[in-house]
LUMLO-997834 format. One record per atom (N, C-alpha, C): x negated, y, z. Coordinates in steps of 0.001 Angstrom, whole numbers, plus 500000, padded with zeros to 6 digits. Layout:
% residues N
XYZ
...
END
This chain:
% residues 263
499120498704500042
500042500002500099
499099501042500074
498051501009500709
497468502361501059
496595502798499614
496362501406499277
495154501743497503
496297502354496380
497548501931496825
498697502724495538
499091504241495817
498987504473497128
499172506331497454
497909506354497275
496728505995497452
495508507182496664
495788506782495222
496064505564494742
495694506068493231
497006507066492505
497930507118493460
499517508179493213
498837509183493549
498083509595494387
497559510905494734
496984511629494008
495772510487493388
495183510868492263
495246511249491319
496318510649490723
497178510711489253
498150512089489786
498832512253491059
499436513621490688
498210515122490974
496938514540491557
496322516135490949
495828516322489975
495731515360489402
495010515429487716
496277516033486948
497513515604487212
498693516269486801
498895517786486629
498493517935488361
498667519251488707
497183520097487958
496311519648487741
495148520410487877
495083520513485996
495812519454485187
496481519593484025
497237520840483326
498361521162484392
499410522304484514
498928523171484672
497175523301485539
496724525090485882
497417525177487277
498278524381488111
498454524315489704
497031524448490332
496449523579490206
495009523179490511
494156524070489487
493813525344490628
492857526054490162
491272525442489784
490847525820488472
489947525312487906
488661525846488382
488648526290489436
487394527346489644
486603526547490727
487016525336491092
487013524173492156
484941524125491938
484633524191492726
483003524050492408
482692523224491725
481841522734490978
481060521768489902
480144521294490174
479129520123490683
477913519932491105
477194519106490327
476091519215489801
475830518090488942
474552517546489758
474836516343490206
473165515499490896
472932514499490289
471242514179489954
470807513500489375
470305512402489967
469779511766489823
469749510302490666
470958509888491560
471546510185491568
473037509679492243
473128508446492993
472773507429492328
473324505892492998
472595505845493904
471382506435494557
470716505492495392
470075506518496219
469655506229497793
469010507511498573
469649508530498836
468897509627498593
469072511282498946
470030511405497956
470211510782496603
471108511567495640
472150511019496465
472695509796496587
474058509134496816
474573510220498244
473454510328499453
473713511593500452
474230512949499878
473582513281498552
474035514734498524
475701514291497625
475913513414496969
477358513372496560
478269513010497944
477859512374498941
479147512094499993
478894513915500860
478303514583500769
478146516139501198
478971517101500224
478876517007499023
479433516981498078
480978517126497903
480942515909498078
482984515289497956
483308515815499262
482919515602500403
483088516256501798
484029517676501347
482983518438500726
483341519952500825
484302520067499697
485089518792498883
485880518876497950
485902519667496367
484205519292495960
483617519616494720
484169518834493685
484016518868492376
483975517936491362
482267517473491578
482631516050491031
481230515585490952
480640515382489504
480012515673489312
478855514633488003
477465514287488101
477705512712488128
476572512002488663
476138511666487680
474576512146487510
473451511566486551
472716510368486885
472646509274486350
471456508015486670
471214507251485670
470468506552485589
469723505732484548
470316504280485363
470604504032486460
470783502828487440
472103503421487446
473452503223486717
474841504035486738
475703502906488203
475285501697488318
476196500924489003
476911502114490328
475914501682491096
476794502344492421
477260503967492273
476592504520491304
477710505874490924
479075505872490390
479136504953489129
480275504376488975
481352504085489960
480907503026490733
481963502936492264
482143503618493129
481293504565493170
481294506250494410
482451506598493665
482407506776492018
483030507930491821
484669507381491153
484858506064490958
486111505244491198
486634505581492698
485964505569493940
486134505635495126
486948507131495339
486010508234494764
486209509498494736
487848509762494303
488090509351492640
489257509732492363
490467508518492525
490353507481493356
491296507042494311
491981507756495437
491003508495495951
491214509171497122
491498510658496554
491893510760495643
492326512688494946
491555513134494524
489929512983494548
488745514217493768
488798513913492538
487805514425491819
487434514589490785
485653514301490488
485842513041489772
484036512989489583
483836512077488338
482669512269487587
482316511279486472
481011510984486335
480648509869485615
478989509612486104
478584510081484410
477686510295484125
477160510417482836
475587509486482813
475296508615482228
474295507753481953
473032508274480843
471872508504481857
471093509423481073
469515508818481398
468726508625480751
467673508064480882
466558509329480607
466495510401482336
465758511670481996
464658511644481661
464141510357481150
462401510638480438
462534510817478923
463792510900478378
464040510924477105
465051512245477152
463966513214475921
464899514752476092
465610514648475571
466237513478474312
467600513552473449
468786512724474693
468343512075475628
469328512084476436
469622513099477546
468921513919477706
468764515374478191
469407516634477649
469218516380476054
469999517490475275
471700517966475683
472342517287475717
473449517686475934
474112517496477142
473617517287478590
473893516979479211
474972517629479834
473958519067479702
475156520272480321
476088520612479744
476051520421478677
477279520721477686
478287519723477798
477771518335477953
479108517681478753
479380517496479702
478987518083480505
479643518543481981
480412519890482058
480430520708481294
480928521424481022
482344521081479989
482165520281479160
483334519975478075
483968519239479539
483688518547480149
484406517779481291
485222518654482418
484384519609482924
484884520342483780
484999521785483884
484169522494482311
484787523758482039
483553524649482852
482446524191484148
481554525130484715
480470524155485626
479367524762485731
478614523978486866
477921525301487847
478569524805488960
477800525704489973
476793525708490580
476509523994490864
475393523527491431
474192522348490557
473088522621490406
472214521827489688
471588520871490716
472021519623491122
470701519203492300
470170518349491438
468713518802491226
467749517955490185
467195517178491390
467209515698491496
466795514977492726
466110513737492068
466442513113490652
466238511800490164
464944512110489964
464053511136490597
462082510909490308
462103509575491076
460493509011490307
459850507906491087
458349508094490834
457997507376491471
455872507165491769
456005506388490182
454585506801490096
453391505993489198
452831506252490121
452300505051490546
450801504862491719
449571504114490340
448701505136490294
447793504473489626
446174505622490037
444931505261490091
444290506164490479
444172507014488932
443264507991488618
442883508334487449
442349507520486519
441032507184487035
440628505723486240
441645504455485767
442660504320486978
443609503524486113
444571503813485085
444910505295485099
445694505914484459
446154505192483090
447167504876482455
448054504900481342
448617506158481016
447906507302479875
448280508361479717
449584508074479213
450347507061478631
451882507105478722
452560506891479616
452187505915480878
453205505926481568
452705507393482648
451944507966482429
451545509105482968
452553510442482442
452553510505481087
453532511264480933
455078510936480890
455245510053480641
456473509412481070
457249509990482439
456168509712483826
456895509938485201
456586511687484884
456243512635484292
456555514124484252
457854514283483677
457831513540482487
459002513707481920
460452513758482716
460584512664483874
461693512154484879
461236513481486160
459889513657486490
459898514347487909
459468515508487326
458985516122486275
459050517386486211
459956518620484639
459835517405483226
460172518336482431
462058518250482638
462222516881483176
463844516673483508
463988517892484248
463513518329484962
464079519375486004
463956520728485395
462798520736484607
463193522254483755
463860522143482744
464162521197482137
465300521612481021
466806521411481799
466807520862482478
468231520638483210
468929522457484044
467670522675484189
467515524172484943
467908525305483709
466891525076482647
467002525983481648
468637525901481249
469023524696480628
470165524440479991
471436525181481166
471227525186482391
472485525921483441
472393527371483762
471277527865483133
471053529449483099
472334530150482828
472661529819481277
473634530533480530
474797530635481086
475266529319481457
476647529120481841
477145529951483628
476240529664484244
476126530297485318
475815531507485272
475279532024484400
475201533335484438
476629534176484092
477264533355483255
478279533921482572
479505533778483291
479411532818484730
480447532598486109
480168533398486845
479119534026486915
478663535208487970
477808534284488599
477058533445488773
476298532689489725
476382531390489741
474923530890490675
475185529302490751
474126529217491647
473681527666491799
472527527368492965
471884526512492028
470276526221491752
469936525218491711
468874524427492628
469230523553492738
468166522802494139
467478521782493384
465802521828493871
465189520950493313
464496520311494273
464679518738494242
464053518247495201
462523517755494740
461688518107495728
459852517688495496
460054517203496668
458684517596497409
458005516199498079
456973517043499403
457050516741500474
455503517372501243
454475517153500224
454328516187499340
452970515532498287
452909516668497693
453982517822497122
453669518766496296
453315519894497026
453012520068498347
452478521164499155
450990520672499753
450745519302499312
449490518771500461
448643518230499320
447123517319499364
446643516498498748
447087515413499219
447562514715498198
447854513290498338
446777512034498521
447602510982499553
446283509758499268
446303509147498080
445288508191497867
444340507754496787
445416506864496024
445769507121494617
446601506494493726
448326507027493510
448578508171494769
449543509124494260
449548510519493668
448091510516492937
447720512054492431
448382512504491171
449124511162490404
449896511692489133
451755512152489910
451922511352490992
453144511725491816
452829513312492178
452091513100493083
451970514532493613
452045515337492318
450891515573491648
450852516294490810
452148516975489736
453207515801489924
454400516691489437
455236517211490047
454751517144491384
455521517898492103
455107518899492753
453840519218492882
453088520450492714
453443521485491881
453817520779490270
454279521486489436
455518522128489306
456325521126489994
457845521901490368
457653523388491049
456643523199492012
456493524384492918
455990525611492430
455279525262491510
454306526506490508
455784526949489288
456431526030488874
457366526774487988
458731527454488594
459413526467489759
460586526970490117
460426528347491009
459031528523492119
459077529982492307
458857530974491771
458348530797490458
458848532010489523
460180531962488663
460808530993488771
461950531268488245
463028531587488868
462791531730490327
463483532246491341
463665533914491463
462579534620490552
462546536141490589
462967535969489151
462644535119487979
463308535497486864
464911535494486728
465699534857487723
467078534402487840
468074535009488401
467276536049489801
468035536186490972
468875537823490675
468649538455489216
469543539370488611
470846538584488442
470728537642488077
472014537067487691
472996536125488953
472368536306489820
473080535934490793
472784534460491369
472075533918490577
471451532172490635
470471532366491923
470520531376492833
469425531162493391
468789529530493181
467499529506493534
466914528628493220
465924527896494666
466441526999494941
465669526128496064
464485524845495578
463632524949496293
462675524103496376
462573523492498069
463117521987497609
463450521069498892
462378519876499156
461155519966499864
460051519371499810
460239518346501391
461127517279501453
461175516399502514
459657515571502483
459535515046503750
458502513975504132
459177512858503660
458698511768503892
459028509792503864
460498509681503994
461229509466503271
462460509379503393
462678507462503179
463329506633503395
464178505067503554
464952505484502245
464309505273500914
465157505481499889
464572503941499134
465142503709497712
464792502838496970
463378503312496084
462121504606496459
460831504964495880
460390503840495539
459969503482496905
458906501992496947
459582500605495826
460904500692495973
461175499404495041
461198499968493452
461625501301493481
461314501583491894
460086502425491384
458970502116492251
457751502693491921
457176501621490766
455929502189489870
455800501196489137
454408501739488967
453348501359488132
452093501154488000
451154500349488798
449697500451488530
448617498982489292
449232499080490790
449028500166491445
449191500325492968
450646500064493537
451540499547492471
452856499465493124
452985498807493403
454001498331494639
453940496992495483
455714496685495933
456181496691495274
457885496630495468
458352496131496671
457592495262497410
458087494282498461
457440494758499512
456678496316499830
455564496988500584
456832497266501494
456969496755502747
458033497360503613
457957499126503899
459174499523504228
459026501283504221
458714501472505626
457426502069505600
457131502790507171
458617502987508394
457668502521509252
459009502729510226
459116504326510369
458411505279510230
458712506385510935
459166507386509387
459109506446508288
460167507426507547
461884507595507807
462590508613507465
463828508993508339
464834508623507144
466020508386507550
467197508248506584
467278509690506225
467912509165504481
468001510677503979
469147511317504045
470216510931504905
470869511813505402
470723512632505917
469914512438507203
469097513823507872
468573514728506690
467996514757505445
467455515511504741
468394516361504138
469622515284503420
470810515951502908
471801516966503745
471719516773505150
472173517333505883
471564518620505777
470170518722505937
469339519933506006
469765520805504926
469671519807503545
469629520913502424
470985521302502002
472314521083502642
473299521783502393
473265522886503460
472467522889504365
472425524119505456
472126525104504882
470473524462504210
469172525870503715
469978526443502258
470724525536501283
471162526669500260
472489527553500790
472669527570501755
473650528811502333
472670530343502209
471430529787502250
470716531486502781
469943531677501039
468973532039500898
468265533141499686
467495531784499504
467394532137498126
466384531260497101
465195531382498033
464675529849497942
463248530041498566
462167528351498981
461549527978499383
461123526893499572
461092526699501219
461415524974501280
461901524817502649
461465523088502457
461247522907504305
460844521049504299
461985520751505042
463220519833504537
463910519368505220
463605518159505985
464355517589507242
463985516745507874
462699517117508970
462304515779509351
461609516178510772
460081516767510018
459590517104508552
458313517661508316
458791518728508556
459931519714508371
460581520701508498
460550521202510250
461347520236510692
461769520638512377
460477520800513292
459144520187512518
458325520191513539
457230521380513820
457960522589513077
457369523943512827
458574524743513649
459861524188513944
460681525204514874
460752525463516477
END
Protein backbone atom coordinates (compact mmCIF):
# COMPACT_ATOMS: atom_id res chain seq x y z
CA UNK A 1 0.00 0.00 0.00
CA UNK A 2 2.81 2.39 0.96
CA UNK A 3 4.55 1.78 -2.39
CA UNK A 4 1.35 2.57 -4.24
CA UNK A 5 0.94 5.83 -2.28
CA UNK A 6 4.52 6.87 -3.04
CA UNK A 7 4.11 6.08 -6.73
CA UNK A 8 0.81 8.01 -6.86
CA UNK A 9 2.41 11.00 -5.11
CA UNK A 10 5.27 10.98 -7.62
CA UNK A 11 2.78 10.82 -10.51
CA UNK A 12 0.76 13.68 -9.03
CA UNK A 13 3.85 15.88 -8.58
CA UNK A 14 4.86 15.30 -12.22
CA UNK A 15 1.37 16.25 -13.40
CA UNK A 16 1.41 19.43 -11.30
CA UNK A 17 4.89 20.29 -12.57
CA UNK A 18 3.79 19.79 -16.19
CA UNK A 19 0.75 21.99 -15.60
CA UNK A 20 2.91 24.76 -14.14
CA UNK A 21 1.39 24.43 -10.65
CA UNK A 22 4.76 23.38 -9.23
CA UNK A 23 7.35 26.09 -9.90
CA UNK A 24 10.18 25.18 -12.23
CA UNK A 25 12.66 27.27 -10.23
CA UNK A 26 13.27 24.41 -7.79
CA UNK A 27 17.08 24.13 -7.59
CA UNK A 28 18.80 21.58 -9.81
CA UNK A 29 22.03 19.88 -8.70
CA UNK A 30 24.37 18.03 -11.05
CA UNK A 31 26.46 15.52 -9.07
CA UNK A 32 29.21 13.51 -10.76
CA UNK A 33 30.42 10.23 -9.31
CA UNK A 34 27.01 9.85 -7.69
CA UNK A 35 26.88 6.09 -7.22
CA UNK A 36 29.38 5.67 -4.42
CA UNK A 37 31.05 7.32 -1.46
CA UNK A 38 30.94 11.09 -1.18
CA UNK A 39 28.87 11.48 -4.35
CA UNK A 40 26.10 9.29 -2.94
CA UNK A 41 26.15 11.32 0.29
CA UNK A 42 25.90 14.59 -1.63
CA UNK A 43 22.85 13.18 -3.44
CA UNK A 44 21.20 12.37 -0.09
CA UNK A 45 21.64 15.92 1.16
CA UNK A 46 20.44 17.49 -2.07
CA UNK A 47 17.31 15.30 -1.99
CA UNK A 48 16.68 16.26 1.65
CA UNK A 49 16.56 19.89 0.53
CA UNK A 50 13.97 19.13 -2.14
CA UNK A 51 16.31 19.78 -5.05
CA UNK A 52 15.99 18.11 -8.44
CA UNK A 53 18.93 15.81 -9.07
CA UNK A 54 21.01 14.98 -12.15
CA UNK A 55 23.28 12.07 -11.25
CA UNK A 56 26.29 11.40 -13.48
CA UNK A 57 28.26 8.18 -13.26
CA UNK A 58 30.33 5.71 -15.24
CA UNK A 59 28.98 2.89 -13.03
CA UNK A 60 25.32 3.97 -12.88
CA UNK A 61 23.70 0.99 -11.12
CA UNK A 62 23.40 2.47 -7.60
CA UNK A 63 22.46 5.88 -9.01
CA UNK A 64 19.64 4.34 -11.05
CA UNK A 65 18.32 2.58 -7.95
CA UNK A 66 18.48 5.83 -5.99
CA UNK A 67 16.76 7.79 -8.76
CA UNK A 68 13.86 5.34 -8.76
CA UNK A 69 13.57 5.65 -4.99
CA UNK A 70 13.54 9.46 -5.23
CA UNK A 71 10.78 9.35 -7.86
CA UNK A 72 8.68 6.96 -5.79
CA UNK A 73 8.87 9.46 -2.94
CA UNK A 74 7.67 12.31 -5.13
CA UNK A 75 11.03 13.85 -6.04
CA UNK A 76 12.71 14.36 -9.39
CA UNK A 77 15.94 12.60 -10.34
CA UNK A 78 17.63 11.52 -13.55
CA UNK A 79 20.73 9.48 -14.30
CA UNK A 80 23.18 10.46 -17.03
CA UNK A 81 25.64 7.73 -17.92
CA UNK A 82 29.00 9.16 -18.95
CA UNK A 83 32.63 8.16 -19.08
CA UNK A 84 34.10 11.48 -18.02
CA UNK A 85 37.48 10.52 -19.44
CA UNK A 86 35.95 10.98 -22.91
CA UNK A 87 35.35 14.56 -24.11
CA UNK A 88 32.58 13.28 -26.40
CA UNK A 89 30.68 11.92 -23.36
CA UNK A 90 31.00 15.29 -21.63
CA UNK A 91 30.19 17.45 -24.64
CA UNK A 92 26.40 17.74 -24.29
CA UNK A 93 26.05 16.70 -20.67
CA UNK A 94 24.95 20.05 -19.29
CA UNK A 95 22.78 20.71 -22.37
CA UNK A 96 20.96 17.45 -21.67
CA UNK A 97 20.44 18.41 -18.03
CA UNK A 98 19.02 21.76 -19.19
CA UNK A 99 16.68 19.94 -21.58
CA UNK A 100 15.45 17.82 -18.67
CA UNK A 101 15.15 20.47 -15.96
CA UNK A 102 15.55 23.88 -17.57
CA UNK A 103 18.28 25.10 -15.22
CA UNK A 104 21.42 24.18 -13.27
CA UNK A 105 21.95 25.75 -9.86
CA UNK A 106 24.65 23.51 -8.39
CA UNK A 107 27.47 21.59 -10.06
CA UNK A 108 29.25 19.15 -7.77
CA UNK A 109 32.40 18.01 -9.59
CA UNK A 110 33.09 14.95 -7.50
CA UNK A 111 33.99 12.02 -9.78
CA UNK A 112 37.58 10.86 -9.62
CA UNK A 113 39.93 7.94 -9.12
CA UNK A 114 43.60 7.22 -8.42
CA UNK A 115 46.27 6.05 -10.86
CA UNK A 116 49.06 4.79 -8.61
CA UNK A 117 52.51 4.68 -10.16
CA UNK A 118 55.90 6.27 -9.70
CA UNK A 119 57.15 8.55 -12.47
CA UNK A 120 59.45 5.75 -13.61
CA UNK A 121 56.51 3.30 -13.80
CA UNK A 122 54.19 5.81 -15.47
CA UNK A 123 52.38 5.01 -18.70
CA UNK A 124 51.47 8.26 -20.41
CA UNK A 125 48.12 6.97 -21.67
CA UNK A 126 47.07 6.00 -18.14
CA UNK A 127 48.29 9.30 -16.70
CA UNK A 128 46.42 11.23 -19.41
CA UNK A 129 43.19 9.36 -18.65
CA UNK A 130 43.51 10.22 -14.96
CA UNK A 131 43.78 13.91 -15.82
CA UNK A 132 40.77 13.70 -18.14
CA UNK A 133 38.60 12.50 -15.24
CA UNK A 134 40.18 14.31 -12.28
CA UNK A 135 40.94 17.65 -13.96
CA UNK A 136 39.66 18.20 -17.50
CA UNK A 137 36.14 16.93 -16.78
CA UNK A 138 35.93 19.41 -13.88
CA UNK A 139 37.10 22.26 -16.10
CA UNK A 140 34.86 21.19 -19.00
CA UNK A 141 31.64 20.91 -16.97
CA UNK A 142 32.39 24.15 -15.11
CA UNK A 143 32.80 25.92 -18.46
CA UNK A 144 29.49 24.47 -19.65
CA UNK A 145 27.49 25.77 -16.66
CA UNK A 146 28.79 29.35 -16.67
CA UNK A 147 26.42 30.71 -19.33
CA UNK A 148 23.21 29.07 -18.01
CA UNK A 149 24.09 30.10 -14.45
CA UNK A 150 24.78 33.66 -15.61
CA UNK A 151 21.42 33.81 -17.40
CA UNK A 152 19.51 32.63 -14.34
CA UNK A 153 21.29 35.08 -12.01
CA UNK A 154 23.90 32.88 -10.37
CA UNK A 155 24.90 29.42 -9.22
CA UNK A 156 27.40 27.35 -7.27
CA UNK A 157 30.25 25.15 -8.48
CA UNK A 158 31.82 22.75 -5.96
CA UNK A 159 35.02 20.92 -6.87
CA UNK A 160 36.09 18.00 -4.70
CA UNK A 161 39.85 18.13 -4.39
CA UNK A 162 41.93 16.43 -1.68
CA UNK A 163 44.36 17.23 1.09
CA UNK A 164 46.88 15.82 -1.42
CA UNK A 165 46.13 18.85 -3.59
CA UNK A 166 47.70 21.07 -0.93
CA UNK A 167 50.71 19.04 0.30
CA UNK A 168 53.33 16.64 -1.06
CA UNK A 169 51.88 13.16 -1.58
CA UNK A 170 53.38 9.78 -0.64
CA UNK A 171 55.40 7.86 -3.23
CA UNK A 172 53.23 6.54 -6.04
CA UNK A 173 50.47 9.12 -5.51
CA UNK A 174 52.14 11.82 -7.58
CA UNK A 175 49.77 11.71 -10.56
CA UNK A 176 46.67 11.77 -8.35
CA UNK A 177 48.14 14.59 -6.27
CA UNK A 178 49.12 16.55 -9.40
CA UNK A 179 45.55 16.39 -10.72
CA UNK A 180 44.29 17.82 -7.43
CA UNK A 181 46.95 20.56 -7.33
CA UNK A 182 45.86 21.51 -10.85
CA UNK A 183 42.27 21.98 -9.66
CA UNK A 184 43.44 24.50 -7.07
CA UNK A 185 45.38 26.47 -9.66
CA UNK A 186 42.45 26.68 -12.07
CA UNK A 187 39.48 27.18 -9.78
CA UNK A 188 41.04 29.74 -7.45
CA UNK A 189 41.43 31.90 -10.55
CA UNK A 190 37.93 31.06 -11.76
CA UNK A 191 36.53 32.35 -8.46
CA UNK A 192 37.59 35.84 -9.55
CA UNK A 193 36.42 35.43 -13.14
CA UNK A 194 32.80 34.54 -12.37
CA UNK A 195 32.25 36.53 -9.17
CA UNK A 196 30.58 39.40 -11.12
CA UNK A 197 28.00 36.87 -12.37
CA UNK A 198 27.04 35.82 -8.83
CA UNK A 199 28.56 32.37 -9.42
CA UNK A 200 30.31 30.95 -6.38
CA UNK A 201 33.21 28.52 -6.78
CA UNK A 202 34.52 26.22 -4.05
CA UNK A 203 37.38 23.78 -3.61
CA UNK A 204 36.74 21.16 -0.94
CA UNK A 205 39.93 19.35 0.13
CA UNK A 206 39.05 16.48 2.47
CA UNK A 207 41.41 13.92 3.98
CA UNK A 208 41.00 10.17 3.64
CA UNK A 209 37.43 8.86 3.42
CA UNK A 210 35.97 5.37 3.57
CA UNK A 211 34.89 5.21 -0.06
CA UNK A 212 35.48 3.01 -3.11
CA UNK A 213 38.60 4.92 -4.20
CA UNK A 214 40.90 2.08 -3.13
CA UNK A 215 38.83 -0.57 -4.92
CA UNK A 216 38.65 1.58 -8.07
CA UNK A 217 42.35 2.53 -8.10
CA UNK A 218 44.46 1.43 -11.06
CA UNK A 219 48.16 1.25 -11.87
CA UNK A 220 51.14 -0.88 -10.88
CA UNK A 221 50.91 0.16 -7.23
CA UNK A 222 47.15 -0.26 -6.91
CA UNK A 223 45.88 -2.88 -4.49
CA UNK A 224 42.07 -3.17 -4.60
CA UNK A 225 42.20 -5.61 -1.66
CA UNK A 226 44.03 -3.22 0.65
CA UNK A 227 41.97 -2.37 3.76
CA UNK A 228 40.75 1.19 4.22
CA UNK A 229 42.83 2.86 6.97
CA UNK A 230 41.02 2.81 10.30
CA UNK A 231 41.43 6.57 10.82
CA UNK A 232 39.72 7.50 7.56
CA UNK A 233 36.28 8.94 8.09
CA UNK A 234 32.76 8.37 6.88
CA UNK A 235 32.02 10.50 3.78
CA UNK A 236 28.74 11.60 5.37
CA UNK A 237 30.76 13.88 7.68
CA UNK A 238 32.52 15.47 4.73
CA UNK A 239 29.21 15.90 2.86
CA UNK A 240 27.69 17.71 5.87
CA UNK A 241 30.66 20.06 6.02
CA UNK A 242 30.48 20.75 2.28
CA UNK A 243 26.82 21.74 2.44
CA UNK A 244 27.55 23.99 5.39
CA UNK A 245 30.54 25.66 3.70
CA UNK A 246 28.77 26.48 0.44
CA UNK A 247 26.36 28.73 2.30
CA UNK A 248 29.27 31.19 2.47
CA UNK A 249 31.45 32.93 -0.08
CA UNK A 250 33.72 31.30 -2.67
CA UNK A 251 36.88 29.74 -1.31
CA UNK A 252 39.01 26.75 -0.42
CA UNK A 253 38.09 24.71 2.64
CA UNK A 254 38.95 21.39 4.25
CA UNK A 255 35.86 19.44 5.23
CA UNK A 256 35.97 16.67 7.84
CA UNK A 257 38.63 16.03 10.42
CA UNK A 258 41.35 17.80 8.39
CA UNK A 259 39.51 21.11 8.62
CA UNK A 260 38.43 20.63 12.20
CA UNK A 261 42.00 20.23 13.44
CA UNK A 262 42.52 23.95 13.06
CA UNK A 263 39.22 25.03 14.61
